N, C-alpha and C positions, 0 to 999 in steps of 0.2 A: 773960141773955146780956150779957156785958160788952162795951161798944163798943170799948174800947181793944185788945181781943184778937181781934176778929172778923177772920177770913181765910178765903177760899174761892177755889179755883182750878178752872177748867173748861177742858179741852181741847175744841176745837171740832170738830164733824163736818163732812163735805164740804159739806152745804147751808148750814151756818152760815158756813163759810169763804167760799163764793161770795157770800153776802149781805154779809159784812164787806168783801170786796174791792170789791163794787159800791158800797156806801154810803160807805165811808171812803176807800179808796185810789184809786178812779177819779177823784174830784174832786181829790185831792191830787196825783196824778201828771199830770193834765191841766194843773194850774197849774205844775208843775215843767217839763213839756215846753214849755209856752207861754213861760216865762221863758228856757229854753234856746234856743229859736228866736229870741227877741228879742235875746239876747246874741250869737248868731251874726250877726244882721242888723247890730247896732251895731258889732261887730268888723269885719265886711266894709266897712261905710261908713267906719270910722276908718282902716283900712289903705289903702283906696282914696283917701281924702283925703290921706294921707301921700305918695302917689305923684304928686301934682299938681306941674306944672312952670310953668304960666303962667296968666294970667287967663282965657284961653279954656278951658283945661282946667277951671278952677273953675266956669265957667258950665255946661259939659257935665256936670261932676260933680253940680252942683245939680239939673239936669234928670234925670239918671240916678237920682240918689238919691230924688228925689220919685217917679218912676215905680216904683222898687223898693219904697219904703215903702208906697205906695198898693196895689200888687199884693200885697205881703206881708200887709197887713191885710185885703185882700179874700179871700185864700186861706189864711190861717194857721189858721183853725178846722178846715179840712179836713185840713191837715197834722197838727195836734195830734190830731184825732180818729183819723186813720189810724194814727199812731204809737201812741197809747194802745190802740186796738183790737188792734193787733198784740201789744203788750206784755201785755195781759190775756188774749188767746188763749194766748199762751205760758205765762203764769202758771196758767191753767186746766189746761193739760196737766201742768205741774209739780205741781199740787196732788194729782194722782193718786198721787204717790209718797209712801209712808208717812213717810219721814224729814222731808219738808217739812210734812206735815199735822200732825205732833206739835208743831210750833213755833208754831201758832196757839193762843193761850190768852187767857182772860179771868181776871184776878185781881181779887178784891174784898177790900178791907181796910176798916177802920172809917172811913178818911178818903178813900180814892181807889178808882177803878175803872181798872184798867190793861188796855188792849187791846194785846196783843203779837202780832206776826207777822213773817215774814221781810221784809215790805215796809216795816215801820216800827212805831212804837209810839205810843200816845196815853195820856194820863192825864186823867181827869175827876174832879172832886170830886163828892161826893154832893149838894152844893148846886146843881150844874148839872143835876140830874135834874128835869125838868119834870113828868113823869107816869110812872107805873108801871102796866102792864096785864098781868094774868094771864089767859091763855086755857087751853083744854084742852091744847094742844100747846106753847105758847110763853109765855115771860115777856119782856115788852118794857119797856125803859127808854128813855124819850125824853130825849135830852140837848139842853139848850138852849145852843147855842153858835152861832157864825156860820154853820155848815153844817147845823145841826139834824139830828144823827145819831140813829139808832135802834139800840140794842143789843138784839139778839134772841137769846134763850137757849132752846134746846129743853128742855122739861121732861118729855119722854117717858121712861117708865120704863126703856127700853133704853139710855139714855145713861150709866148708872152715876153719876149725879150726885145729891148730896144737896141738892136745891133748897129743901127746907124751911128750912134754916138761912139761906139768902140771902133767901128770902121773909119769914121772921120778922124778920130784921134790917131789911129795908127797911120793913116794916110798923111796927115799933116805933120806929125811929130816923130814918127818912128821910121817909116820907110814906105816906098811905093808898094801897093798891093797888086799882085798879079790876078787878073780876073779871067775866069774860064767859063 
């Protein structure tokens, strides 16, 4: 097998899509929603500051801002969690439609692993793979990055995938595969 020409693409089934959304995109979108809420808070404080007219207003603004900031940080996790929970329930319902399901793919090349979905895309190099585990039903690739992702690929015969090429490539060119 020539490493410069290796390429494999797998469309994901519903179970794999749900795992991918839970592992990759839940953390990603929680971070984005958190930044969005912080930007709203900063914008509110900035525009409120621009409306000040006197020194007394400035003292009131400082006290109001302090209370707002403290209460925001006390409750922002519940706001973020509620927003993300709603978003992922919505996405779970959308995954049922076949046009959206076909857009979830894993692409493997000799240099990169691409995780593609309507929610975003990631690229990992093979050097980021910490461990590879093959079980009866799944092939797991443990990615060592700041979030420690796991790429799970179903190797059941009903998936119409040629897993042997991928497993052979990983075994020969990336690392030893732990078989369970």
